N, C-alpha and C positions, 0 to 999 in steps of 0.2 A: 781435236784435243791433242795437246802436245804430250809426248811420252816423257815420263820422269825417270831419271836415273839416279841411282844412289851409288856413291863410290864404295867399293868393296874394301875390306880391311886387308885382304890378301892381294898383294900386287896392286897394279894400277887399273884393273878391270872394273867396269861398271856393270851393275846388275840392274836391269830394268824392272820397274814395278810390275809390269805385265808378266814377266818371267817368274817373279817371286809369287804373284797371285796364282799363277798356273801351278807352280810347285806346291803351294799350300792347299789348293783344291785337290790335287792328286793325293796328297797325304791324308786329307779329310775323307776322301772317297775310300782310301785303303782302310782307314779306321772304321768307317761306316760298314764296309763289307765284312770286316772282322766281327763287328757287333751283330750284324744280320746273320752271319754264319753261326755265331754262338747261340743266338735265339733259335735258329733252325735246328741246331743240335739239341737244344733243350726240348723243343717240341717233338723231335724224333724220339728222344728217350722216353718222354711221357707217353707217346703213342705206343711204344713197345710195352710199357707197363699197362696201358689201357687194354691192349690186346691180351695180355696175360690175365687180366681181370675178367675177361669175357665169360669164362666158365663159372666163376664165382657168381656173377650177376645173373647168369642163366638159372642158378639154383634158387634164387629169391622167389618166394611165392608171388603170384600175379596180384594179389590183393594188397601187398605191402608197397606203398608208394612213398616211402621215406627217402629213397635214394634217387638222385638225378645226376648221373655220371656224364661228364663231358670235359673237353679241354677248352680252356679260355685262352684266347690269343691276345693278351695285353702286353704291357711292358714286361711283366713277369708271367710267362705262361704257367698255367696251373691245370692239374687234372682234378676236377671236383668230384667228390664221392657223394656228398649231399650238400645241403645249404650251409653247413658249418665246418665241414672237414674237406681238406684238399691236400694234394701232393704237389710240391714244387721242387725245383732243383736248388741245391745248396750253392754257396758262393763259388765253389770250384767247378760247378756245372756237371759233376759226375755223381754226386750223392743225391739220393732221393730224400726229401724231408716231408713227412706226413704230419700235418698240423691240424689242430681243431681250434676254432674260435669259441671262446667262452665269455661270459659276462665279466670275468676277471682278467681277460686278455687272451692271447694266443698261446697254446701249449703244444709242445712237440710230442707226438705220440710215438713216432719211430723215425730212425734215420739209418740208411744203409745204401751201399753201392749195388747190392744184389736185388734183382727183381723178385726172386722167390721169397726173400725175407720181407719185402714190402707187401707181397700178396698175402702172406701170413698175417701181417699187421692189419691190413685192410679187412681180412676175414674176421679177425678177432673184433675189430671195431664194429663191423656189420652185425655180428652175433650179439654184441652188447646192446646195440641200438634196437635190435629186434626184440630182445628181452625187455628193455625199457618200454617199448611200445606195448608189449603184452601186459606188463604190469599196469600201464596207464589205461588200458582198455578193459581190464577186469574190474568188476564192482564187488567190493567186499561188503557183505551184509552184517550189520551189528545185531547181536542177539537182543531180543525184547527186554530181557532183564537188565541189560547194560544201558538201556536208554533212560536218561533221567526223567523224572516226572515233571510235567510242565506246571510251574507254580503260577499263582495269580499275579497279574502284572502289578508292579510297584507304582503307587500313586506318587507323582511328582508334585511338588509344591507349585502353586500357581504363580505366574510371573507378575500378577497384579499387585501382590503385597510388596514385592521388590520395587516395582515402579512407584508405588505410593510412598514408600520409605524414602526413595531417592528424590522424589518430588518435594516432600516435606523438608528434607535436609537442604535441598537447593534453595527453597523459600527462606529457611532460617538463615542461611549464609547470606543471601541477598539482603534480608532485613538487617542483619548485623552489619553488613558493609554500609548500607544506607545510614544507619544510626551513627556509625563512626564518622562518616563524612559530615553528617549534620552537626555533630559535637565539635568538629574541628573548626567549623565556620563560626561558632559562638565565641 
């Protein structure tokens, strides 16, 4: 394969395509390493927060299985608290953002640079979720006086009469149409 050269704008030097490709690959590798370093920094900060939450999760009773904590290693690393709430890093990669997915969209529950502030926010969230679980698990009994008396079932009209009326109306319309067509031919 013949080497291609492109005349340079500065002076009479020629820049070979191979040198330009090598330079572009080096620049791309530098950018990639910066992105990887940023992702590693995000994961490291989330791991610090995860370790700070260890004592909180140790206090949760063994029978409560609402929470499944873990760090996901995707394009955007996240520290999951449960199936709908997670902590990710903000755009500046230094701020923690605690969000919850709802049926109306994602809401931000807390944002902070500080780990203790985020631990307090997660503690409040876990407490609220445990109270919601308790309310869902309790059965409220309705007093007997408040229960309405069961009334006799209401009889619904038979569909037979509706069918018969529709059939008769259809026959009348067909007879009328046939009569009009017969009169037109006379």
